[in-house]
C-alpha positions in Angstrom: 154.2 17.0 114.6 155.9 17.8 118.1 157.9 14.6 118.6 159.1 15.2 114.9 160.5 18.5 115.7 161.8 17.0 119.0 163.9 14.2 117.9 164.8 16.4 114.4 166.6 18.8 116.8 168.7 16.4 118.8 172.4 15.9 118.2 173.1 12.4 117.0 174.1 9.7 119.3 175.0 6.8 117.3 177.8 4.6 118.3 179.3 2.9 115.9 180.0 -1.0 115.6 182.0 -3.0 114.3 180.8 -5.5 111.6 180.4 -9.0 112.1 179.4 -11.9 110.2 175.8 -13.3 111.0 175.0 -16.7 110.1 175.5 -15.4 106.5 173.7 -12.3 106.3 174.5 -9.4 104.5 175.1 -6.1 106.5 173.6 -3.0 104.7 172.4 0.4 106.0 169.6 3.2 104.5 169.0 6.7 105.3 164.8 7.6 105.7 165.5 11.0 104.4 163.7 13.7 106.4 163.0 17.0 104.1 161.3 20.7 105.5 159.8 22.6 103.1 156.7 24.5 102.6 155.8 24.3 106.4 155.5 20.5 105.8 157.4 17.9 106.5 158.1 14.8 103.8 160.4 11.8 103.6 162.2 11.3 100.2 161.6 7.7 98.8 163.2 6.2 95.6 162.3 4.2 93.1 164.5 1.5 91.7 165.0 0.5 88.1 163.2 -2.8 86.8 166.8 -4.1 85.4 168.0 -4.9 88.6 168.1 -8.5 89.6 167.0 -8.0 93.0 164.4 -5.5 94.9 163.8 -4.4 91.1 161.3 -1.8 90.3 160.5 -1.0 93.6 160.2 2.0 96.0 163.5 2.1 98.6 165.6 4.4 100.7 168.6 5.4 99.6 171.0 2.5 101.3 173.1 -0.4 100.0 175.3 -3.4 101.0 178.5 -2.7 103.2 181.9 -2.9 101.4 184.6 -3.9 102.6 186.2 -0.6 101.8 183.5 1.3 104.0 184.6 2.2 108.1 180.6 1.4 109.0 177.7 1.0 108.2 177.0 4.6 107.8 180.1 5.1 106.1 178.1 2.7 104.1 174.7 4.7 103.9 176.8 8.0 103.2 178.6 5.9 99.9 174.9 4.8 98.8 173.7 8.2 98.8 175.9 10.0 97.0 176.3 6.8 94.4 172.3 6.7 94.1 171.2 10.2 94.2 174.6 12.6 94.3 173.5 13.7 97.5 176.6 14.0 99.8 177.7 14.0 104.1 178.0 17.3 103.9 173.9 17.6 103.2 172.4 16.1 105.6 172.3 15.8 109.5 172.2 12.7 111.3 170.0 12.1 113.7 169.0 9.0 114.7 169.6 4.8 114.4 166.3 3.0 114.0 166.2 -1.0 114.8 168.1 -3.2 112.7 165.9 -5.1 109.7 166.3 -8.2 109.1 165.1 -8.9 105.4 163.5 -12.4 103.9 166.4 -12.0 101.5 169.4 -12.5 103.6 170.2 -8.6 104.7 170.2 -7.3 108.0 169.6 -3.7 107.3 170.8 -0.7 109.7 168.4 2.2 109.5 169.5 5.8 110.3 167.6 8.8 110.0 168.9 11.9 108.5 167.4 15.8 108.0 167.7 17.1 104.5 169.4 20.2 104.0 167.0 22.7 102.3 169.5 23.7 99.1 170.3 19.7 98.4 170.3 19.2 94.5 168.6 15.3 94.4 170.4 13.5 90.9 169.7 10.3 89.7 171.9 8.2 88.9 169.5 6.1 86.3 171.1 2.8 86.9 170.1 1.8 90.2 167.9 4.1 90.9 165.2 5.7 88.0 163.4 8.5 89.9 162.9 9.5 93.3 159.6 11.4 94.9 158.7 13.2 98.3 155.8 12.2 100.2 154.2 14.1 102.9 154.8 12.5 106.7 150.4 14.0 107.1 150.6 11.9 104.4 152.1 8.9 105.2 150.5 8.6 108.9 146.7 8.9 107.4 145.3 5.9 108.0 143.1 5.4 104.3 147.0 4.7 103.3 148.1 2.0 104.7 147.7 -1.6 104.6 148.8 -4.8 105.5 150.7 -7.1 102.9 150.5 -10.7 103.5 153.2 -13.7 102.7 153.7 -17.1 103.4 157.3 -18.1 105.0 158.4 -21.3 106.2 154.4 -22.0 106.5 153.3 -19.6 108.4 151.3 -16.6 107.4 153.2 -13.2 108.0 151.5 -10.0 108.2 153.9 -6.7 107.9 153.0 -3.1 106.8 152.4 -1.5 103.7 151.6 1.6 102.0 149.7 2.6 99.0 150.6 6.5 97.8 150.1 7.8 94.0 149.9 4.1 92.7 153.4 3.3 94.6 153.4 0.5 96.9 156.2 0.9 99.3 156.3 -2.7 101.1 158.9 -4.9 102.8 162.0 -3.8 104.6 161.5 0.1 103.4 157.7 0.1 105.2 159.0 -1.4 108.3 161.2 0.9 108.8 159.1 3.5 107.9 156.6 1.9 110.0 158.9 1.7 113.1 159.8 6.0 112.8 156.0 6.8 112.1 155.8 4.7 115.1 158.1 7.6 117.2 156.6 10.5 115.6 153.1 10.4 115.8 150.7 9.1 119.0 148.0 6.7 118.2 145.4 8.9 118.0 147.3 10.4 115.1 148.0 7.2 113.4 144.1 6.3 113.1 143.1 9.1 111.6 
């Protein structure tokens, strides 16, 4: 966890970018929220409602689609986090952006790593988000919890990362973003245990 501690101790170096329309893709952003509790680091995941038209009943990170009132994608993530779980900007420390994730459903997602402050209270909105969970980073890096998820795209068989923890499937963009984060903070040996 030395790499994680080093990453979390740094000040953010994010440069805001202008929002441009990239051939019909929708811009979105999410936070990958890290929480330190009881001598361990965990990541906050949300459970989406079964009643949603897109990505229903899936595990996700706080975030959503850019709106015209948002100044930039970072503001989108702050706004969505407040709406979904009642956590404001003052309750997190921005750490770093991750690589953009392009989805099959037409989104380009800008993820940001944030550190959640200890005293934060989470209250899901119960419309879009119905539950939340903290999963320890040690569970996430365990090889026994990682899978490969296969699907067809333009007649090609594609493999993407997925995780199954506590009977919950983490897949799609959420798993790809998580995979990049874990590769930054852990060594190859730690991920193969």
